[in-house]
Every structure is written in C-alpha cells, then in structure tokens.
Backbone as CSV, one residue per row, in Angstrom:
resi,resn,N_x,N_y,N_z,CA_x,CA_y,CA_z,C_x,C_y,C_z
1,LEU,81.892,143.923,64.250,81.010,143.392,63.227,81.396,143.965,61.872
2,ASP,81.508,143.117,60.882,81.958,143.522,59.561,80.780,144.027,58.724
3,PRO,80.746,145.321,58.368,79.618,145.861,57.603,79.545,145.340,56.179
4,ASP,80.600,144.702,55.696,80.629,144.216,54.318,80.346,142.718,54.206
5,ARG,79.886,142.107,55.282,79.583,140.671,55.231,78.471,140.407,54.229
6,ALA,78.461,139.202,53.687,77.464,138.846,52.682,76.132,138.432,53.319
7,VAL,76.162,138.096,54.590,74.941,137.670,55.285,74.690,138.593,56.458
8,ALA,73.469,139.108,56.552,73.135,139.972,57.685,73.144,139.149,58.964
9,PRO,73.659,139.697,60.056,73.757,138.900,61.278,72.419,138.705,61.958
10,GLY,72.323,137.604,62.670,71.195,137.375,63.557,71.705,137.388,64.977
11,CYS,70.897,137.841,65.884,71.304,137.903,67.282,70.252,137.210,68.140
12,LEU,70.683,136.280,68.953,69.810,135.568,69.862,70.070,136.062,71.276
13,LEU,69.048,136.607,71.919,69.172,137.136,73.274,68.241,136.380,74.199
14,PHE,68.733,136.018,75.389,67.822,135.496,76.386,68.333,135.844,77.772
15,ALA,67.389,135.992,78.697,67.759,136.507,80.012,66.881,135.913,81.091
16,ASP,67.483,135.700,82.239,66.770,135.291,83.437,66.260,136.554,84.119
17,LEU,64.971,136.621,84.402,64.395,137.811,85.029,65.066,138.147,86.350
18,SER,65.640,137.146,87.023,66.236,137.388,88.340,67.667,137.908,88.248
19,VAL,68.214,137.973,87.040,69.603,138.390,86.869,69.659,139.747,86.179
20,ILE,70.186,140.739,86.842,70.375,142.055,86.251,71.873,142.337,86.244
21,SER,72.437,142.502,85.052,73.868,142.771,84.964,74.099,143.880,83.945
22,ASP,75.203,144.545,84.076,75.532,145.650,83.183,76.397,145.116,82.042
23,GLY,75.759,144.676,80.955,76.497,144.113,79.832,77.047,145.200,78.940
24,ARG,78.303,145.145,78.640,78.937,146.106,77.753,79.473,145.364,76.533
25,PRO,78.686,145.293,75.442,79.132,144.541,74.274,80.437,145.080,73.715
26,GLY,81.246,144.192,73.183,82.501,144.599,72.568,83.165,143.413,71.903
27,GLY,83.666,143.596,70.693,84.339,142.498,70.014,83.454,141.877,68.954
28,LYS,83.987,140.881,68.284,83.291,140.275,67.152,82.095,139.451,67.595
29,TYR,82.245,138.683,68.651,81.136,137.904,69.192,80.813,138.461,70.572
30,ASP,79.616,138.984,70.705,79.267,139.717,71.910,78.414,138.885,72.853
31,VAL,78.642,139.051,74.134,77.750,138.514,75.152,77.006,139.692,75.757
32,TYR,75.694,139.689,75.648,74.885,140.812,76.090,74.227,140.468,77.423
33,GLY,74.469,141.272,78.441,73.748,141.108,79.690,72.627,142.126,79.760
34,LEU,71.654,141.884,80.606,70.604,142.875,80.795,71.210,144.152,81.367
35,PRO,70.666,145.290,80.994,71.185,146.555,81.511,70.815,146.744,82.971
36,PRO,71.351,147.788,83.626,70.966,148.061,85.009,69.462,148.244,85.138
37,ALA,68.965,148.125,86.358,67.528,148.136,86.591,66.849,149.423,86.162
38,ASP,67.606,150.534,86.078,66.981,151.801,85.715,66.879,151.993,84.199
39,ILE,67.266,150.985,83.420,67.121,151.025,81.967,66.099,149.975,81.560
40,SER,65.128,150.386,80.759,64.048,149.475,80.397,64.508,148.477,79.331
41,ILE,63.751,147.392,79.194,64.034,146.412,78.155,63.953,147.056,76.775
42,ASP,62.965,147.934,76.576,62.833,148.600,75.286,64.078,149.422,74.953
43,GLN,64.629,150.122,75.952,65.842,150.904,75.736,67.026,149.992,75.417
44,TYR,67.064,148.841,76.077,68.145,147.890,75.839,68.066,147.319,74.419
45,LEU,66.864,146.978,73.983,66.702,146.446,72.633,67.044,147.508,71.586
46,SER,66.723,148.754,71.879,67.098,149.846,70.993,68.624,149.953,70.888
47,PHE,69.304,149.746,72.009,70.763,149.766,72.027,71.329,148.642,71.157
48,ILE,70.751,147.442,71.264,71.199,146.318,70.443,70.987,146.638,68.964
49,ASP,69.821,147.201,68.631,69.554,147.585,67.244,70.597,148.570,66.727
50,GLN,70.965,149.526,67.551,71.957,150.521,67.140,73.306,149.863,66.867
51,ARG,73.651,148.856,67.676,74.923,148.155,67.489,74.958,147.389,66.168
52,LEU,73.806,146.856,65.767,73.753,146.001,64.593,73.260,146.721,63.342
53,ALA,72.760,147.953,63.491,72.151,148.682,62.367,73.103,148.807,61.191
54,GLY,72.578,148.510,60.014,73.364,148.657,58.796,74.332,147.532,58.532
55,SER,74.421,146.553,59.434,75.412,145.492,59.272,75.067,144.538,58.138
56,GLY,73.813,144.576,57.673,73.443,143.705,56.564,73.315,144.442,55.248
57,ALA,73.915,145.620,55.146,73.730,146.454,53.954,74.130,145.731,52.672
58,LYS,75.216,144.964,52.716,75.678,144.289,51.510,74.703,143.206,51.076
59,SER,74.100,142.510,52.014,73.172,141.433,51.689,71.786,141.948,51.338
60,GLY,71.491,143.214,51.699,70.164,143.764,51.459,69.140,143.326,52.477
61,LYS,69.599,142.652,53.530,68.690,142.167,54.563,68.990,142.845,55.896
62,PRO,67.965,143.157,56.681,68.200,143.772,57.994,68.705,142.747,59.001
63,HIS,69.369,143.237,60.039,69.760,142.334,61.117,68.500,141.776,61.793
64,THR,68.664,140.683,62.499,67.527,139.990,63.119,67.840,139.708,64.578
65,VAL,66.968,140.145,65.466,67.132,139.879,66.893,65.892,139.123,67.391
66,ILE,66.109,137.952,67.952,65.044,137.137,68.540,65.477,136.750,69.943
67,GLY,64.547,136.694,70.880,64.885,136.265,72.233,63.744,136.510,73.189
68,GLY,64.078,136.632,74.481,63.034,136.876,75.455,63.514,136.753,76.879
69,LEU,62.593,137.003,77.794,62.831,136.859,79.228,62.281,135.508,79.665
70,THR,63.168,134.629,80.105,62.743,133.268,80.410,61.895,133.207,81.665
71,LEU,60.891,132.353,81.633,60.049,132.105,82.806,60.785,131.180,83.759
72,GLY,61.045,131.641,84.964,61.723,130.809,85.946,63.187,130.583,85.655
73,GLY,63.740,131.322,84.683,65.151,131.166,84.362,65.486,129.819,83.759
74,GLN,64.493,129.147,83.138,64.729,127.815,82.594,64.585,127.798,81.077
75,SER,65.536,127.147,80.415,65.443,126.852,79.001,65.536,125.346,78.832
76,TYR,65.004,124.842,77.724,64.943,123.407,77.504,65.708,123.044,76.240
77,VAL,66.599,122.069,76.363,67.355,121.564,75.225,67.063,120.082,75.110
78,ASP,66.385,119.693,74.014,65.982,118.302,73.806,65.278,117.728,75.030
79,GLY,64.403,118.536,75.614,63.589,118.063,76.734,64.245,118.152,78.091
80,THR,65.496,118.609,78.144,66.219,118.714,79.409,66.345,120.166,79.822
81,VAL,66.084,120.450,81.105,66.181,121.822,81.596,67.642,122.242,81.640
82,ALA,67.931,123.406,81.052,69.283,123.970,81.072,69.227,125.318,81.768
83,LYS,69.908,125.454,82.892,69.936,126.713,83.632,70.813,127.730,82.909
84,LEU,70.242,128.875,82.576,70.962,129.891,81.814,70.809,131.263,82.456
85,LYS,71.840,132.074,82.361,71.777,133.466,82.796,71.511,134.333,81.559
86,SER,71.634,135.643,81.701,71.394,136.523,80.562,72.591,136.495,79.617
87,CYS,72.329,136.287,78.341,73.420,136.225,77.384,72.874,136.339,75.975
88,GLY,73.780,136.411,75.016,73.372,136.508,73.630,74.443,135.959,72.722
89,LEU,74.058,135.703,71.485,74.983,135.130,70.521,74.715,135.744,69.159
90,VAL,75.772,136.161,68.469,75.645,136.724,67.133,76.021,135.657,66.106
91,PHE,75.137,135.427,65.136,75.414,134.526,64.020,75.836,135.377,62.827
92,GLU,77.032,135.116,62.297,77.546,135.960,61.214,77.600,135.261,59.861
93,SER,77.801,133.973,59.823,77.944,133.284,58.533,76.756,132.386,58.237
94,THR,75.704,132.531,59.024,74.504,131.713,58.880,73.348,132.579,58.421
95,SER,72.597,132.100,57.441,71.409,132.814,56.999,70.327,132.698,58.063
96,VAL,69.793,133.836,58.490,68.773,133.827,59.531,67.530,134.557,59.039
97,SER,66.389,134.150,59.545,65.142,134.857,59.278,64.277,134.795,60.520
98,ALA,63.401,135.775,60.643,62.568,135.879,61.842,61.108,135.613,61.505
99,LEU,60.460,134.843,62.375,59.009,134.706,62.361,58.498,135.383,63.619
100,VAL,57.630,136.359,63.466,57.037,137.040,64.611,55.526,136.903,64.481
101,ALA,54.974,135.924,65.181,53.546,135.632,65.110,52.876,136.173,66.366
102,GLN,52.300,137.361,66.244,51.695,138.015,67.402,50.294,137.487,67.708
103,GLY,49.748,136.681,66.797,48.519,135.954,67.091,47.230,136.725,66.904
104,ALA,47.304,137.965,66.438,46.108,138.789,66.286,45.964,139.208,64.823
105,GLU,44.769,139.013,64.277,44.488,139.338,62.890,43.884,140.738,62.785
106,PRO,44.261,141.526,61.770,43.701,142.878,61.616,42.206,142.841,61.359
107,TYR,41.522,143.841,61.896,40.072,143.932,61.757,39.677,145.389,61.521
108,ALA,38.859,145.633,60.519,38.319,146.956,60.199,39.393,147.862,59.601
109,ASP,39.018,149.127,59.395,39.883,150.070,58.694,40.928,150.686,59.625
110,GLU,41.920,151.309,59.003,42.928,152.017,59.782,42.314,153.237,60.463
111,MET,42.895,153.599,61.605,42.484,154.791,62.347,43.708,155.657,62.596
112,GLU,43.453,156.891,62.994,44.535,157.797,63.356,44.472,158.084,64.849
113,ILE,45.615,157.979,65.511,45.694,158.333,66.934,45.758,159.851,67.026
114,THR,44.741,160.436,67.630,44.661,161.906,67.689,44.829,162.446,69.106
115,GLY,45.117,161.579,70.057,45.383,162.024,71.426,46.021,160.919,72.242
116,ILE,47.063,161.260,73.007,47.744,160.290,73.860,48.034,160.918,75.223
117,ALA,48.354,160.061,76.186,48.801,160.500,77.511,49.867,159.526,77.979
118,GLU,50.554,159.876,79.058,51.642,159.035,79.566,51.115,157.690,80.036
119,GLY,52.002,156.697,79.973,51.646,155.382,80.486,50.953,154.492,79.476
120,GLY,51.204,154.730,78.181,50.576,153.899,77.168,49.086,154.124,77.042
121,VAL,48.644,155.372,77.179,47.221,155.713,77.143,46.892,156.410,75.825
122,VAL,45.880,155.883,75.126,45.354,156.515,73.918,44.060,157.211,74.296
123,THR,44.027,158.525,74.192,42.841,159.280,74.606,41.833,159.456,73.481
124,HIS,42.322,159.621,72.234,41.412,159.882,71.126,41.848,159.138,69.860
125,LEU,40.866,158.640,69.124,41.072,157.995,67.833,40.152,158.660,66.813
126,ASP,40.697,159.087,65.701,39.909,159.775,64.663,39.116,160.955,65.228
127,GLY,39.688,161.627,66.238,39.037,162.789,66.819,37.947,162.480,67.827
128,GLN,37.688,161.197,68.084,36.680,160.793,69.071,37.370,160.216,70.305
129,PRO,36.684,160.233,71.478,37.232,159.504,72.618,37.530,158.063,72.211
130,ALA,38.694,157.544,72.609,39.173,156.259,72.104,38.171,155.124,72.307
131,ILE,37.629,154.998,73.518,36.701,153.901,73.795,35.437,154.033,72.941
132,GLU,34.993,155.242,72.738,33.812,155.470,71.896,34.056,154.966,70.476
133,ARG,35.220,155.301,69.925,35.549,154.881,68.555,35.745,153.371,68.480
134,ILE,36.421,152.790,69.458,36.643,151.348,69.469,35.321,150.599,69.590
135,THR,34.444,151.071,70.464,33.141,150.429,70.641,32.325,150.503,69.352
136,GLU,32.370,151.623,68.698,31.649,151.832,67.440,32.048,150.787,66.401
137,ILE,33.346,150.498,66.340,33.851,149.529,65.367,33.610,148.096,65.829
138,SER,33.873,147.821,67.106,33.833,146.443,67.602,32.422,145.875,67.704
139,GLU,31.416,146.736,67.680,30.032,146.245,67.771,29.423,145.934,66.411
140,ARG,30.223,145.996,65.363,29.732,145.617,64.047,29.406,144.126,64.001
141,GLU,28.445,143.771,63.168,28.002,142.384,63.094,29.070,141.456,62.534
142,ASP,30.002,141.998,61.729,30.999,141.140,61.101,32.244,140.925,61.958
143,ARG,32.216,141.383,63.195,33.395,141.233,64.050,33.619,139.763,64.419
144,PRO,34.824,139.236,64.170,35.144,137.868,64.589,35.202,137.786,66.119
145,SER,35.030,136.599,66.651,35.136,136.425,68.100,36.596,136.437,68.510
146,GLY,36.857,136.945,69.701,38.211,137.008,70.219,38.447,138.292,70.988
147,GLU,39.665,138.421,71.540,40.015,139.593,72.341,40.487,140.744,71.453
148,LEU,40.132,141.963,71.868,40.538,143.152,71.116,41.962,143.571,71.480
149,PHE,42.764,143.794,70.447,44.101,144.351,70.587,44.194,145.557,69.659
150,LEU,45.158,146.436,69.934,45.393,147.570,69.049,46.756,147.406,68.389
151,GLY,46.780,147.520,67.074,48.033,147.443,66.334,48.553,148.837,66.015
152,LEU,49.780,149.129,66.435,50.413,150.425,66.191,51.362,150.300,65.014
153,LYS,51.125,151.074,63.958,52.002,151.006,62.802,53.333,151.657,63.144
154,VAL,54.407,150.897,63.002,55.727,151.358,63.426,56.394,152.154,62.310
155,ASP,56.873,153.334,62.648,57.569,154.208,61.704,59.056,153.897,61.742
156,ASP,59.592,153.468,60.613,61.011,153.115,60.531,61.910,154.300,60.207
157,ALA,61.347,155.506,60.138,62.110,156.652,59.635,63.429,156.857,60.377
158,ALA,63.410,156.655,61.691,64.606,156.929,62.488,65.725,155.921,62.234
159,VAL,65.382,154.732,61.732,66.388,153.691,61.521,66.340,153.174,60.090
160,ASP,65.765,153.959,59.189,65.490,153.471,57.846,66.764,153.255,57.030
161,HIS,66.878,152.069,56.482,67.883,151.763,55.471,67.070,151.279,54.280
162,SER,66.758,152.186,53.380,65.701,151.962,52.392,65.929,150.767,51.485
163,GLN,67.161,150.291,51.369,67.428,149.164,50.486,67.212,147.806,51.163
164,LEU,66.916,147.816,52.446,66.787,146.555,53.169,65.423,145.911,52.937
165,ASP,65.426,144.601,52.877,64.234,143.815,52.606,63.453,143.584,53.900
166,ARG,62.211,144.102,53.951,61.379,143.942,55.139,60.398,142.768,55.018
167,SER,60.475,142.005,53.950,59.493,140.950,53.710,59.452,139.956,54.869
168,GLY,58.238,139.539,55.217,58.050,138.587,56.295,57.976,139.197,57.677
169,ARG,58.191,140.510,57.771,58.149,141.172,59.077,56.843,141.941,59.235
170,PRO,56.232,141.872,60.404,54.973,142.605,60.593,55.188,144.115,60.556
171,GLU,54.135,144.847,60.166,54.168,146.308,60.160,53.619,146.882,61.452
172,TYR,52.785,146.097,62.137,52.084,146.601,63.310,52.625,145.955,64.586
173,LEU,52.837,146.776,65.596,53.176,146.306,66.934,51.863,146.137,67.697
174,ILE,51.568,144.915,68.120,50.265,144.595,68.713,50.322,144.746,70.231
175,ARG,49.343,145.469,70.783,49.244,145.651,72.228,47.802,145.406,72.681
176,LYS,47.673,144.658,73.780,46.351,144.345,74.321,45.731,145.585,74.968
177,LEU,44.425,145.744,74.782,43.679,146.799,75.472,43.311,146.275,76.853
178,ILE,43.930,146.823,77.889,43.778,146.214,79.215,42.869,146.996,80.161
179,ALA,42.560,148.249,79.837,41.726,149.033,80.758,41.161,150.244,80.035
180,ARG,40.166,150.860,80.651,39.624,152.117,80.158,39.551,153.103,81.303
181,THR,39.607,154.377,80.978,39.529,155.406,82.010,38.129,156.011,82.022
182,ASP,37.833,156.748,83.075,36.517,157.388,83.184,36.279,158.400,82.062
183,SER,37.382,158.925,81.512,37.255,159.931,80.453,37.113,159.320,79.062
184,GLY,37.117,157.984,78.998,36.940,157.319,77.712,38.226,156.995,76.982
185,ALA,39.359,157.051,77.680,40.634,156.662,77.082,40.853,155.165,77.268
186,CYS,41.752,154.589,76.475,42.087,153.176,76.636,43.562,153.052,77.010
187,VAL,43.865,152.032,77.822,45.224,151.802,78.307,45.760,150.554,77.624
188,LEU,46.962,150.670,77.040,47.584,149.556,76.347,48.518,148.808,77.272
189,MET,48.631,147.500,77.051,49.520,146.669,77.861,50.963,147.057,77.597
190,GLY,51.773,147.044,78.665,53.169,147.424,78.783,54.054,147.587,77.570
191,GLY,55.160,148.248,77.773,56.196,148.385,76.760,55.932,149.457,75.729
192,VAL,54.975,150.354,75.975,54.701,151.433,75.035,55.104,152.748,75.670
193,SER,56.043,153.433,75.045,56.459,154.736,75.547,55.948,155.815,74.600
194,ASN,55.746,157.007,75.115,55.184,158.080,74.299,56.204,158.699,73.349
195,ASP,57.497,158.452,73.570,58.489,159.200,72.819,58.615,158.763,71.367
196,ASP,58.523,157.468,71.063,58.716,157.077,69.666,57.804,155.959,69.200
197,VAL,57.224,155.194,70.104,56.367,154.084,69.704,54.917,154.524,69.581
198,LEU,54.470,155.337,70.503,53.085,155.806,70.524,53.095,157.325,70.390
199,GLU,52.484,157.824,69.320,52.513,159.272,69.098,51.270,159.721,68.342
200,GLU,50.936,160.986,68.507,49.798,161.553,67.793,50.068,161.556,66.289
201,GLY,49.006,161.291,65.520,49.136,161.219,64.078,49.502,159.838,63.569
202,GLN,49.774,158.919,64.486,50.172,157.570,64.116,48.976,156.768,63.597
203,THR,49.246,155.889,62.653,48.218,154.989,62.129,48.101,153.765,63.024
204,CYS,46.877,153.317,63.263,46.654,152.120,64.056,45.475,151.345,63.479
205,LYS,45.312,150.128,63.954,44.217,149.287,63.470,43.854,148.280,64.550
206,LEU,42.560,148.047,64.755,42.127,147.032,65.699,42.509,145.649,65.178
207,HIS,42.880,144.760,66.101,43.195,143.374,65.786,42.401,142.467,66.722
208,ILE,42.150,141.248,66.268,41.422,140.257,67.067,42.351,139.086,67.366
209,PHE,42.520,138.788,68.657,43.366,137.667,69.094,42.468,136.482,69.450
210,SER,42.755,135.324,68.865,41.970,134.117,69.162,42.833,132.893,68.897
211,ARG,42.410,131.731,69.380,43.161,130.505,69.122,43.292,130.210,67.624
212,PRO,42.220,130.320,66.839,42.376,130.091,65.397,43.349,131.073,64.735
213,SER,43.293,132.339,65.147,44.183,133.322,64.524,45.641,133.079,64.898
214,VAL,45.895,132.571,66.103,47.259,132.249,66.531,47.884,131.224,65.591
215,LEU,47.165,130.127,65.335,47.701,129.065,64.486,47.753,129.487,63.022
216,LYS,46.749,130.220,62.574,46.721,130.689,61.190,47.924,131.585,60.909
217,GLN,48.194,132.513,61.809,49.286,133.449,61.593,50.639,132.748,61.634
218,LEU,50.816,131.811,62.569,52.077,131.083,62.664,52.295,130.226,61.420
219,ARG,51.240,129.553,60.958,51.348,128.720,59.762,51.693,129.565,58.536
220,GLU,51.021,130.692,58.385,51.289,131.566,57.234,52.712,132.114,57.276
221,ALA,53.202,132.452,58.471,54.564,132.963,58.599,55.585,131.897,58.216
222,ALA,55.356,130.653,58.649,56.277,129.559,58.327,56.254,129.248,56.835
223,GLU,55.073,129.267,56.235,54.959,128.993,54.796,55.601,130.107,53.973
224,ALA,55.427,131.355,54.407,56.052,132.478,53.704,57.574,132.393,53.795
225,ASP,58.088,131.986,54.965,59.525,131.828,55.134,60.056,130.736,54.206
226,LEU,59.316,129.648,54.092,59.709,128.546,53.212,59.749,129.012,51.757
227,GLN,58.727,129.754,51.346,58.664,130.251,49.978,59.799,131.229,49.691
228,ALA,60.129,132.070,50.669,61.187,133.060,50.490,62.553,132.412,50.314
229,HIS,62.670,131.144,50.724,63.948,130.431,50.600,63.840,129.284,49.604
230,SER,62.995,129.491,48.585,62.867,128.547,47.458,62.506,127.139,47.911
231,GLY,61.687,127.051,48.946,61.221,125.757,49.418,62.176,125.034,50.346
232,ARG,63.301,125.668,50.682,64.265,125.031,51.588,63.884,125.319,53.038
233,PRO,63.594,124.285,53.821,63.253,124.519,55.230,64.492,124.899,56.028
234,PRO,64.309,125.487,57.208,65.464,125.795,58.055,66.215,124.519,58.436
235,ASP,67.500,124.666,58.707,68.279,123.546,59.240,68.043,123.380,60.734
236,ALA,67.664,124.475,61.378,67.353,124.453,62.810,66.592,125.730,63.134
237,ALA,65.948,125.752,64.276,65.200,126.951,64.669,65.192,127.086,66.180
238,PHE,65.236,128.325,66.621,65.128,128.647,68.050,63.794,129.342,68.263
239,ILE,62.983,128.811,69.192,61.619,129.287,69.407,61.497,129.935,70.777
240,VAL,60.955,131.145,70.806,60.652,131.837,72.054,59.153,132.128,72.041
241,CYS,58.427,131.468,72.915,56.965,131.547,72.897,56.450,132.080,74.229
242,CYS,55.444,132.934,74.168,54.849,133.483,75.383,54.284,132.363,76.263
243,GLY,54.515,132.475,77.572,54.018,131.474,78.510,52.511,131.426,78.598
244,ALA,51.832,132.469,78.097,50.368,132.469,78.097,49.806,131.720,76.898
245,ARG,50.678,131.289,75.985,50.251,130.467,74.867,50.493,129.004,75.246
246,GLY,50.870,128.167,74.332,51.132,126.773,74.675,49.924,126.108,75.319
247,PHE,50.180,125.346,76.365,49.114,124.608,77.051,48.063,125.549,77.633
248,ASN,48.502,126.718,78.090,47.564,127.665,78.701,46.523,128.174,77.708
249,LEU,46.855,128.190,76.433,45.913,128.666,75.419,45.145,127.521,74.764
250,PHE,45.829,126.411,74.494,45.227,125.329,73.712,44.780,124.129,74.551
251,ASN,45.134,124.139,75.839,44.827,123.003,76.713,45.452,121.710,76.176
252,ALA,46.560,121.849,75.492,47.313,120.722,74.950,48.738,121.201,74.705
253,SER,49.676,120.271,74.746,51.086,120.618,74.544,51.496,120.395,73.092
254,GLY,52.442,121.201,72.626,53.049,120.987,71.319,52.216,121.401,70.125
255,VAL,51.143,122.154,70.346,50.263,122.523,69.236,50.980,123.420,68.229
256,GLU,51.679,124.434,68.715,52.363,125.352,67.799,53.603,124.707,67.179
257,ALA,54.279,123.845,67.928,55.422,123.124,67.360,54.965,122.222,66.217
258,GLU,53.807,121.606,66.373,53.266,120.754,65.321,52.887,121.573,64.090
259,THR,52.409,122.805,64.319,52.080,123.694,63.203,53.331,124.007,62.384
260,LEU,54.449,124.258,63.060,55.707,124.491,62.348,56.161,123.241,61.611
261,ASN,55.978,122.067,62.239,56.369,120.811,61.584,55.563,120.573,60.318
262,GLU,54.286,120.933,60.349,53.435,120.753,59.171,53.930,121.596,58.000
263,ALA,54.467,122.765,58.304,54.957,123.659,57.243,56.378,123.319,56.812
264,TRP,57.230,122.963,57.768,58.655,122.814,57.501,59.142,121.371,57.440
265,GLY,58.382,120.446,57.998,58.901,119.106,58.163,59.616,118.984,59.506
266,ASP,60.432,117.964,59.627,61.081,117.658,60.907,62.352,118.493,61.069
267,VAL,62.183,119.729,61.550,63.312,120.645,61.764,63.693,120.631,63.247
268,PRO,64.965,120.411,63.589,65.372,120.438,65.006,65.117,121.823,65.611
269,THR,64.515,121.848,66.790,64.215,123.115,67.448,64.565,123.048,68.926
270,ILE,64.945,124.199,69.481,65.075,124.367,70.920,64.443,125.710,71.270
271,GLY,64.221,125.968,72.551,63.655,127.252,72.923,63.128,127.276,74.338
272,PHE,62.320,128.299,74.635,61.771,128.433,75.979,60.487,129.242,75.945
273,PHE,59.706,129.098,77.016,58.553,129.963,77.227,59.039,131.230,77.921
274,ALA,58.463,132.359,77.527,58.983,133.645,77.968,57.917,134.499,78.637
275,ALA,58.395,135.465,79.418,57.538,136.489,80.024,57.830,137.814,79.322
276,GLY,57.909,137.794,78.019,58.284,138.930,77.187,59.182,138.422,76.079
277,GLU,58.704,138.494,74.839,59.410,137.917,73.707,60.009,139.043,72.863
278,PHE,61.245,138.846,72.372,61.915,139.858,71.569,61.815,139.469,70.093
279,GLY,61.455,140.445,69.260,61.400,140.172,67.830,61.135,141.443,67.052
280,PRO,61.428,141.421,65.741,61.318,142.630,64.943,59.900,142.954,64.484
281,VAL,59.609,144.247,64.422,58.480,144.794,63.675,59.113,145.834,62.754
282,GLY,58.995,145.631,61.448,59.750,146.462,60.534,61.237,146.262,60.764
283,LEU,61.983,147.351,60.933,63.430,147.270,61.125,63.847,147.363,62.583
284,ARG,62.880,147.420,63.503,63.203,147.618,64.917,62.803,146.399,65.747
285,THR,63.503,146.218,66.864,63.233,145.097,67.759,62.414,145.573,68.944
286,PHE,61.375,144.803,69.291,60.492,145.159,70.391,60.308,143.980,71.339
287,ALA,59.905,144.312,72.558,59.446,143.291,73.505,57.948,143.105,73.279
288,HIS,57.528,141.864,73.141,56.145,141.540,72.824,55.478,140.815,73.987
289,ALA,54.180,140.569,73.829,53.415,139.707,74.720,52.477,138.870,73.862
290,TYR,52.136,137.680,74.341,51.229,136.767,73.624,51.770,136.408,72.233
291,THR,53.083,136.354,72.103,53.711,136.218,70.787,54.606,134.990,70.726
292,ASN,54.723,134.427,69.531,55.677,133.363,69.261,56.710,133.915,68.287
293,THR,57.955,133.997,68.717,59.025,134.474,67.846,59.978,133.323,67.547
294,VAL,60.398,133.230,66.301,61.229,132.111,65.862,62.426,132.641,65.094
295,LEU,63.607,132.175,65.437,64.823,132.469,64.681,65.133,131.229,63.838
296,ALA,64.905,131.320,62.533,65.153,130.210,61.615,66.577,130.298,61.083
297,LEU,67.317,129.197,61.176,68.733,129.164,60.786,68.922,128.273,59.561
298,ARG,69.640,128.797,58.593,70.014,128.009,57.426,71.522,128.112,57.252
299,PHE,72.199,126.977,57.361,73.657,126.965,57.333,74.150,126.960,55.881
300,PRO,75.366,127.460,55.648,75.909,127.465,54.295,75.955,126.059,53.711
301,GLU,75.548,125.946,52.459,75.572,124.642,51.809,76.974,124.314,51.334
302,ALA,77.330,123.061,51.484,78.684,122.630,51.109,78.877,122.719,49.598
C-alpha cells in the first residue's frame, strides 16, 4: 500500500460464518480470510486497521473498513444470490466514505465508568452500582420510548493520527444492555473486551434504540455524506445491514434502502444482511450489532 496516495483506501470485508481460514495479507491488493478460530473478530479487525493505518496521511482522511459476517453465507447482487467465502477488497483510487448508523440516539448526560469486570460487565457508573445509576436516569419523564443501549466513547489515542478528518464517524460504540447481575452490574452485548474498549475512567452515555431513531440516524448520515461531497451523491454503495433490522424491525422490506434513495437519489447498491457488521467508530474498526454500515464509492471524474 502506497502511503503517499492522494486518496485514503477503503477496504471491504465479508465472510461466511462457516468458513474459517488463516488469511495472510500481502501485496498491493489483499484478500483477507478470517483468522483461526482462536483469534476473535475484534482482534482481526485490529490487525486490518494496523495494516492500513496512516495510509491516508496525504489525503488527510483515515482508511475506511466496512463489511460483516454474512447470514447463511449469502450475498445478493441485483436480487440474485451469490455464494461467497471470506474475502476482502482494497479500493485505492476511489474516494470512499463510511456511514455507520447504529440506530440509537444519545439520551441524558455523560457518565463515567468507575468499575468493570470481565465479560463486558460494567459494575459501577459515577461511583454508583451500574443498574442503580441507569435506573435513576431511565425513569425520568423525558425518556423517549425504545430499548436502552450504552454508548462507550472510543479513545483514539493508541491509533491517533491527529491530522486525519473524523467527520461523519460516530464517537460512541453502542452496545445493548442484555442482563443484570445480583450485585447490580450490567452486562453488555458481545464484542467488548476489558483491555482497550471498556475501561475504568471511560466516558459513556445512555442511548435509546427505536424504529424512528434508526431511520433518523441513517437519513442524517446520508445527508451529511452528501453535504461533505458538495452535493455529489455516491456513484455506488455497498450496504451491510444487521439481520435484526430490515423486515424484522419494520415489518416491511426496503425501508432503509428507500431512506438512502430519498437522500441520494437512484444510487446502485449491493450488499447483504449480517450477523455482525464491520465499521469505524473514530479511527478504529469494530464489529457492531443492530447496525447499518455503508461504504459509499465515488469514482474519479473524467
């Protein structure tokens, strides 16, 4: 990868859950396979970030990784099922941007994580038992309807390239609150490790996930992307959407695709429903849930 390129690279990753291979990237255009079973997806995405880090320094834009774990190993191209294994593609001469719509809107003030335990467990918030503090906030009269999620503010210090443009990228990694313990701790949904994503002293904020917030956030992300490119819509886009969204959330098909069409017009798109979506928060790539991630492509103008 050429560190002096004028356009920061974008990387599209997708994988069949049933295929585990030891991918060893090398060369200008890399094919990435899933790592061995004893390496987590988060560790693999961190490896991809390390490979691409700093590659957009000349353009002032960070690299972009979008993808996911396909449901049933199926992807759709113009309505036709295409059987795919784990692979990836690096775009080097194409302008790329990421939309990461996690579907949850921030609610109430920021909090500090003051206690954690293994397994994605938050024991204390602002010095109080986590569930006690969350209940205190969530029972306010002004709380919107919807499911409670916790947003973890991601620290870019370990991968910081201070000149890179973070515009359009979320600051918070959203995780669903899936359980509580007898001691008053809360358990976050998968993909949170104690070593760098979840730590004491970290800033967090409650978020509310709902059908209206899903569409609002996706629409705002698409409109912001359009504005950032002087009103020029993408030439094409690759969409990776959580399988729990789509028809399962709206009881209708094509709702989110129509939202993108309303913002962008008739842009050709392909993609798949995923059981884990890959996309950036700040300068780092994470595996998400309940998220719609979009890789917007703009080709060089003649």
